[in-house]
KELUMLO-248632 format. One line per 10 residues: for each residue x, z, y of C-alpha. Coordinates in steps of 0.2 Angstrom, whole numbers. Layout:
X Z Y | ... .
This chain:
121 153 170 | 122 135 176 | 135 121 174 | 139 109 188 | 126 96 183 | 112 109 184 | 110 113 166 | 105 130 160 | 115 138 147 | 115 155 139 .
129 167 143 | 128 175 126 | 141 170 113 | 137 156 100 | 141 158 82 | 147 142 74 | 143 137 56 | 160 130 52 | 170 146 53 | 165 164 57 .
171 165 75 | 163 166 92 | 163 151 104 | 168 155 122 | 154 153 135 | 151 136 142 | 165 134 156 | 161 128 173 | 168 110 177 | 179 117 191 .
180 105 206 | 173 90 195 | 156 86 202 | 145 77 190 | 129 69 196 | 114 66 184 | 116 52 171 | 105 37 175 | 104 19 170 | 115 7 180 .
102 -1 192 | 109 -19 192 | 119 -23 177 | 106 -25 163 | 100 -38 151 | 87 -50 157 | 73 -43 146 | 75 -25 153 | 62 -17 164 | 68 -1 173 .
57 13 181 | 61 18 199 | 70 34 193 | 82 24 183 | 79 35 168 | 68 25 158 | 70 7 152 | 59 -5 141 | 62 -22 134 | 48 -33 139 .
49 -46 126 | 59 -53 111 | 72 -42 102 | 88 -44 112 | 95 -47 130 | 92 -29 133 | 110 -21 136 | 111 -7 148 | 124 4 155 | 126 21 163 .
127 22 182 | 143 33 181 | 157 36 169 | 154 50 156 | 165 65 153 | 174 69 137 | 161 79 126 | 147 75 137 | 132 71 126 | 122 56 132 .
104 61 127 | 90 49 126 | 72 49 119 | 65 34 110 | 49 30 119 | 43 14 111 | 45 6 94 | 41 -12 89 | 41 -14 70 | 42 -33 69 .
61 -33 71 | 76 -28 61 | 89 -16 67 | 88 -3 81 | 98 4 95 | 116 0 98 | 125 14 106 | 143 15 112 | 155 15 127 | 164 3 138 .
180 5 149 | 173 -9 160 | 165 -4 176 | 147 -11 175 | 147 -13 194 | 160 -27 191 | 150 -36 177 | 139 -50 182 | 122 -47 174 | 121 -66 171 .
136 -65 160 | 129 -52 148 | 127 -58 130 | 111 -57 120 | 119 -44 108 | 130 -29 110 | 135 -32 92 | 145 -42 88 | 146 -51 105 | 152 -37 117 .
161 -27 104 | 172 -42 100 | 179 -41 118 | 192 -29 124 | 185 -13 131 | 168 -12 122 | 164 -1 107 | 147 1 100 | 138 2 83 | 120 2 77 .
109 17 75 | 102 18 57 | 84 11 57 | 77 26 49 | 82 37 64 | 74 25 77 | 56 32 77 | 46 36 92 | 49 53 99 | 66 55 91 .
80 62 103 | 97 54 100 | 113 62 107 | 130 54 106 | 147 58 114 | 166 54 112 | 179 67 109 | 197 67 116 | 203 58 101 | 192 43 104 .
179 48 90 | 161 45 93 | 148 57 86 | 129 57 86 | 115 68 81 | 96 66 79 | 85 79 86 | 92 96 79 | 102 88 65 | 120 91 62 .
132 80 72 | 139 65 62 | 154 54 64 | 148 37 71 | 164 27 74 | 181 29 81 | 195 20 91 | 188 22 108 | 202 23 122 | 199 39 131 .
213 37 144 | 202 26 155 | 185 30 162 | 171 27 150 | 153 22 154 | 139 24 141 | 133 7 133 | 115 7 126 | 107 -9 119 | 88 -8 117 .
88 -19 102 | 76 -24 88 | 65 -10 82 | 68 0 98 | 59 -6 113 | 59 8 125 | 71 23 129 | 72 37 142 | 88 46 147 | 87 65 146 .
98 77 155 | 116 76 148 | 125 91 141 | 144 95 140 | 147 105 124 | 164 112 121 | 172 106 105 | 172 123 96 | 153 123 96 | 152 106 88 .
156 111 71 | 139 111 62 | 133 114 45 | 134 100 33 | 121 86 35 | 114 88 18 | 112 107 20 | 99 105 35 | 90 89 30 | 74 88 38 .
58 78 33 | 59 68 49 | 77 62 44 | 74 59 26 | 82 42 20 | 74 31 8 | 81 33 -10 | 86 15 -10 | 97 17 5 | 114 25 0 .
122 24 17 | 128 41 23 | 136 46 39 | 151 58 39 | 147 76 44 | 159 85 56 | 162 97 42 | 170 84 32 | 183 81 46 | 199 90 49 .
196 92 67 | 214 98 70 | 222 83 61 | 228 71 74 | 232 57 62 | 214 56 56 | 208 38 59 | 191 30 54 | 190 11 55 | 176 6 66 .
163 -6 59 | 153 -18 69 | 135 -22 67 | 130 -34 54 | 127 -52 61 | 113 -56 49 | 101 -44 58 | 103 -55 73 | 101 -71 63 | 85 -64 54 .
78 -58 71 | 81 -75 78 | 72 -83 64 | 57 -72 66 | 57 -75 85 | 52 -93 81 | 38 -88 69 | 30 -74 80 | 23 -74 97 | 32 -66 111 .
20 -52 113 | 12 -43 98 | -1 -29 99 | 6 -14 89 | -10 -4 87 | -13 -10 69 | -8 2 55 | -12 4 37 | -27 16 33 | -23 33 26 .
-34 28 11 | -23 20 -2 | -21 18 -20 | -12 31 -29 | 2 20 -34 | 7 14 -17 | 15 24 -3 | 13 22 16 | 29 24 27 | 36 22 44 .
21 27 55 | 9 19 43 | 16 1 45 | 24 -1 28 | 16 -1 11 | 28 2 -4 | 25 1 -23 | 29 18 -30 | 25 15 -48 | 31 2 -62 .
12 -1 -66 | 3 -14 -55 | -13 -4 -54 | -22 4 -40 | -11 -2 -26 | -24 -6 -13 | -20 -3 5 | -32 -6 20 | -30 -10 39 | -34 5 50 .
-47 -4 60 | -58 -20 58 | -51 -37 62 | -55 -45 78 | -62 -63 79 | -48 -75 80 | -35 -61 79 | -19 -66 69 | -12 -52 58 | 7 -54 54 .
13 -46 38 | 31 -47 32 | 37 -46 14 | 50 -32 16 | 55 -32 -2 | 52 -43 -17 | 59 -43 -35 | 62 -61 -42 | 63 -54 -60 | 44 -49 -59 .
30 -62 -59 | 14 -61 -49 | 11 -61 -30 | 2 -53 -16 | -17 -52 -16 | -27 -49 0 | -45 -50 6 | -58 -44 18 | -72 -32 16 | -87 -25 26 .
-84 -8 18 | -76 5 30 | -61 12 20 | -65 29 29 | -81 30 18 | -71 28 2 | -62 40 -9 | -46 36 -19 | -56 38 -35 | -67 23 -29 .
-52 11 -29 | -53 2 -46 | -38 -3 -57 | -44 -21 -56 | -46 -25 -38 | -57 -41 -42 | -70 -29 -48 | -73 -24 -30 | -84 -40 -28 | -97 -32 -38 .
-100 -18 -25 | -115 -19 -13 | -103 -22 2 | -96 -39 6 | -79 -41 -3 | -68 -56 -4 | -51 -57 -12 | -38 -70 -14 | -20 -72 -20 | -6 -80 -10 .
-3 -97 -19 | 15 -100 -12 | 30 -92 -19 | 36 -77 -8 | 52 -69 -6 | 60 -55 5 | 59 -59 24 | 44 -71 23 | 30 -69 36 | 12 -72 32 .
-1 -74 45 | -20 -70 42 | -34 -75 54 | -53 -75 53 | -61 -87 65 | -78 -86 73 | -85 -96 58 | -80 -83 46 | -65 -93 39 | -50 -84 34 .
-34 -94 37 | -17 -91 30 | 0 -96 36 | 17 -94 28 | 33 -94 39 | 23 -102 53 | 16 -117 42 | -3 -117 39 | -8 -115 21 | -26 -118 25 .
-43 -109 24 | -43 -97 9 | -61 -90 9 | -76 -88 20 | -82 -71 26 | -97 -64 34 | -90 -61 51 | -107 -55 58 | -102 -37 53 | -85 -28 55 .
-72 -34 43 | -57 -24 37 | -42 -32 28 | -34 -26 12 | -19 -30 2 | -14 -27 -16 | 4 -25 -21 | 9 -32 -38 | 20 -43 -47 | 36 -47 -37 .
29 -40 -21 | 37 -22 -19 | 35 -18 -1 | 26 -26 14 | 26 -22 33 | 12 -24 46 | 22 -32 61 | 7 -33 73 | -7 -45 79 | -12 -56 92 .
-27 -66 97 | -17 -82 94 | -31 -95 90 | -40 -94 106 | -23 -96 116 | -19 -112 106 | -37 -118 106 | -38 -121 87 | -54 -127 81 | -62 -132 64 .
-66 -150 61 | -82 -154 53 | -75 -169 44 | -72 -167 25 | -57 -179 26 | -46 -166 35 | -32 -163 22 | -34 -145 15 | -16 -141 17 | -11 -150 33 .
4 -139 40 | 2 -132 57 | 15 -122 66 | 6 -106 72 | 18 -101 86 | 22 -118 93 | 12 -115 109 | 3 -132 107 | -13 -136 98 | -11 -145 81 .
-21 -150 66 | -32 -137 58 | -25 -125 47 | -36 -132 34 | -54 -133 28 | -62 -133 11 | -74 -147 14 | -89 -137 21 | -79 -125 32 | -92 -114 41 .
-105 -116 27 | -97 -103 17 | -103 -87 27 | -105 -72 15 | -103 -78 -3 | -87 -70 -10 | -96 -54 -14 | -114 -50 -15 | -124 -49 1 | -123 -32 10 .
-135 -19 4 | -143 -31 -9 | -133 -33 -25 | -144 -46 -32 | -150 -56 -17 | -142 -72 -10 | -141 -77 9 | -157 -85 15 | -147 -100 22 | -129 -105 19 .
-129 -114 35 | -120 -105 49 | -130 -104 66 | -116 -113 74 | -119 -128 63 | -133 -141 67 | -138 -158 62 | -138 -166 45 | -128 -160 30 | -114 -173 29 .
-101 -164 18 | -97 -172 2 | -92 -164 -15 | -73 -163 -17 | -75 -170 -35 | -87 -184 -35 | -87 -188 -16 | -105 -194 -18 | -117 -179 -18 | -118 -166 -4 .
-110 -149 -6 | -123 -136 -11 | -114 -124 -23 | -103 -109 -20 | -90 -104 -33 | -90 -86 -38 | -79 -75 -35 | -67 -84 -23 | -82 -90 -12 | -76 -108 -9 .
-91 -120 -6 | -84 -137 -10 | -95 -144 -25 | -111 -151 -29 | -121 -142 -42 | -119 -156 -55 | -100 -156 -53 | -100 -137 -53 | -109 -136 -70 | -97 -148 -77 .
-82 -139 -70 | -88 -122 -76 | -89 -128 -94 | -71 -134 -94 | -58 -123 -102 | -48 -112 -90 | -60 -119 -76 | -53 -115 -59 | -58 -118 -41 | -51 -135 -34 .
-46 -126 -18 | -37 -110 -23 | -35 -112 -42 | -44 -95 -45 | -54 -94 -61 | -72 -98 -60 | -83 -84 -65 | -100 -92 -60 | -107 -105 -48 | -122 -102 -37 .
-133 -116 -30 | -138 -114 -12 | -153 -121 -2 | -155 -126 16 | -168 -118 26 | -174 -135 33 .
């Protein structure tokens, strides 16, 4: 049997879970002719791209300016169904869903605000609320509708229906309002359905929880199931809440720190330490144990030259001490077993592959964004909230390099936001002069070339020292000079400023000392690298080939 919008429904009775009774078959809509539900073709946010069928939209950049409407008014109990087709993990917040009594055809698109919440909902005739972030995964199907009492409900996939908000005026025509916000970057409208209210009494939400809808234990928010409502009580009211403004502020801050376009193919590798958990489509790593051991996570693919990887500190604990460790390796994590990951990650440098490991030297807190980039000279540069921290270590970029992170101390959770080949676009280069200050700040996303992120004195002379040479545990590189470097050795020791740099510090890999100063520094109590302040395990003298 078909309804007036072409949907197919079974003529058999449906048994509701709220009470032991049969629902009537879906009735015809009589003389009311309902056309397919599409997006409004003209009234939409400036960042919205719509396909020719008016069923799919995508936000082309940023995190906002993506408000859309339906092309016609909806009917009471008509379920607006949409599928999330694209997710972008670098933002906070997700879809905003609701209704408006304002005809979109009479709204000037140029007057649409950036946000449905709180900008639109603060105006008369607009009602909307944010979908919980944990439900905003690619492939999820969201249905939402309004009943005759002005209450809005939603369901995710096959879950029970849940109360979203109330207070919608149903005496006037209502158009669907969909703000493709934050994490949600693309949605597709599916065929809408009109379901009689007697068949909308599902089991309780907790009774049918599915793995795909499981919430984090630290998130105590719950939506109200329809079974918790007295559907016959006219006096029932729920105060509608608007979306929190801090999400907009946080995203605005991040938009200044991140490029407008991020590649989203980077994930965490399935190989991980046993005390860390990978979440959210392998983009989030979370500490799962009070102990700070065996919390290594790797990128799913090797880094690209001049590719900047952006990582967000999702959660930190100021009570605990310690910070995030990171590094690069030529070892494909796919060849390792969990048992190969040591309790002390610094012992990785003793393996036959190339390993380099550092710690973030600046204080970190929740919301901070770190940028990591390996340039063509093998220098790994770090930025913190857009400001360059400097070159941290030299790597052998003649072979594929995977990045890895170690969660410990105050850092409880990190998220891979994405990546971009930013250095080439900005035209960043490494100066050969040792007088460049090691920590000269640079705004990575300013769109203009600035001073170097930093150099440790010898810059490209540091190519594969932070671990033993590949496939040769005891051998040193034949020449510490990168093929891109020519001419006389002019770099001076950062301690005496007289002798030439000819010594590598183990295990951080910085090459900034002469051998004489290196010997003196090594004999000092609590000797540490003058660049990164890591403990000095040994010093290695290097030799030029010419």
